[in-house]
Steps between C-alpha positions, in 0.01 A plus 500: 500500500328512170399843355735692721571722202145604462522744791195368695447377849336169548149613573493750219643249252253234605205726469612647164557158338161371631325804347696452171389139494142582586460767231678311224327170585153663491570664173629174350211305625253741353681528169626141466171344600299709258427186299332357800312801617365560144282168505355563855200697618761751633609591157286825496660614835848393399493684172329790664848572658750328263305585177571872526874426551504283179312769311731777611819287407355387166395859414851642529749445222785455737333243721258323272750206456457407865146366439594297195562116507839363388393137465192337335210445728208491253663374175662152485833501313708204389844638589685246744636767719164666559337173545757396772437829681130434488559168669689672771195691605429188717770635728239735646314200668823310577644786669203554720497132595876518597437820705225335694712198575792719616261706713354187668854382592607837621196539733528137617862572609395811686204346672697204622784718626775363285669840477666560157313294238764281329295213365329445153586773244655704777778262532631631163340841454448770763191651313309242315181689537624810315649274239165324453328841469741610241439179300125555532529856404700408189222260392242768554705744301512259211123443521417880510794661333452871521802713506382651832466160664875440397605827653336407832620142485870605469422762783363218727811282447713783647246556775514123589878540535467795729234331721720184509797691620277683757378169627862367533601804691228444747567124529860569580384702798235246607725188444863634545759247392274223374352713222847607379595135495193416295566779256854384442386153392185590282442701191280816507269424196683285234783248514851674498311833517564612144324828559726593794817400298398721206412791724834483678693496169304796352395717794692372795731803528201751495434669840250540643359156414166640458624700195647178353164326535323801337735479199452122482137545501504746228726276274294191565169690429652647176625153387158344577319760309730452208438134500128563521507732195706230314239239593222718374681561167534124474136458574407733219725317253326166584143605510273303269428803290489625143424839320246533224521839337505736805330258731706307769338168579598324827365154577477390859601145389755407247326438169587502130531865382268431207231402738524846663506685168186301382306598817596862474413523127157327579432768770571766228214374288282685743441876409446584860836358602670695213332826612592464869857401425546801258345748753709392801829434319530159648818310430490216753275194532511192729387169364359261751253222573147641580528337843851606581540486873710816511271717303439747778866609484426703193118502467216572734261291297535151614573176311250376249351146538294293260147398592605144539769593750273725693247217521763267636653758743214735599727686748683664216191715426587700808882486472507876450324570822751297707835607335625664823388210716679165593805641651793263576321205347437687178864620496629149501237381253624770258849401566424135435334597167809706416744208556280262301539725193862577526672412171183364344267621214130478576279374222145418639279789547175637328589855422797706376514838664682806372541776741607826327699741722549874461851606585573844637809673659491665845352812337220314333645514140490186281832321464656359187430138399860405585465625864181349611674269764764754592552596872265779619234441232134500629279233350122518499272235355295644226320229317417135549443260214388153556526241216379140489812291541377234251319689222684830548169682475488841698278436800508845661660830464480720820663825609707429815445691827850639488597334830626170624355308801659739737422827318776685319780381713818381312494132458723252318542569127634148420 
C-alpha cells in the first residue's frame, strides 16, 4: 500500500493530505492569480489581505527577494531565450482548456457508470487533470514571475503528487484488481515517468518515503530558485538600458541608446527637473511612450493621450477611474496587447515620458547608482516629465504621487 512508511492510518492520511492540498492550493491561487485580482473591483479587498504580506516581506532584508520578479513583465527585451519564455505564457490558457476537457471526460465516465475511466487522455496518463494544472500554473508563473509565486508553484507540484497518490490508494480500495491493472499499463503524469525514475535513483533508499520526498522537494526548490536568479541576471544584462553620468535609463521598448540619452538631456534643460533630482538623489528613470499600457505598474498617474486621440476615443478620459474594472476580459486584453508587442519596437505615439524613480534600501537610505535594480531595493516614482515625441519640447514636469496604481506595493521593475 502506498505511503505505508509515513506511519498514518488510511483516514488520517486522507484527511491530512486533503488539508495540505486545500491550504496550499488556496495560497497558490491567491498569490499566483494576483495579476488577475489586481485588475478587478476586488483589488482593494485582495490587497487588503495580501498587501500587508508583500509589505512585510519587502521590508525585511532576508525576505525582500521573494517579492521581486525574475523575468521581464513591463520591459520588452530582444533576447531570444527571454522572448521564447514570454511566448510560453500561453500555456496558462492552454493548460486550463486541457484541464476542463479532462474533467468533462472524467465526470462523463463516472455518470455513465463506466467504472475506471480509461478512454481519452486517461488511456495513457492516470492524472491528466493534474498535469494540465501544472502546465497552466507554469504559464501563469511566466506571466507573473514573482519569486514567491515560484515557491508556491514548486510546492503545488509536490502537493499534486501527494493528492494523486491518495486518489490511487482510494481507487484501489473502490476498484480492487481493475485499478491495479490500469495502473500497470498507464503512466502517472509523463511518458516513461522520468520523475519517478529520477526519484528512485536519488532517493529510493531513503526511509521513510516521506523524508525522501521532503529532501527531493528541497532540492527541486533550490534548483528552481537558482535558475530563477540566473534568469533575472540574464534579464538585467539584456535590458534596453544605458547610463548617463549617475542616471540609469531603462526603456520599456528596445530603442537606440542615443535616443534615450537625447530625451534625458532634454529633460535636464528644466531647472525644476534638476532641482528635484538633486534633492532626492534619483539614479533611475524609465523611458516609455506617454500612452504606455502598463504605466500603472510604476506610476499612479495614468497614461497621457493627445487631444486628437481623446477626441477619437472619449472613453480614455475616464481610464483612470476604471483601472480596477474589467476583470477577466481586461486580463486577456492586456495579455493580447503584451503578445502583440513581444520582440517589437513601438514608434507611433505622441509623447515621450520619463518617470524618475527614487531608490531606497529596506532602511530607507538611498542606494548607489550601480544598485538601483538590485534585489531588495524599494523604488518610488518621484517625478514625471512628458516630452513631445516629434519636437522634443517639454510638455509638462510634475511631481509624482510616490505610488503606483496599487499604492506602494512592490511591482515589476522591468
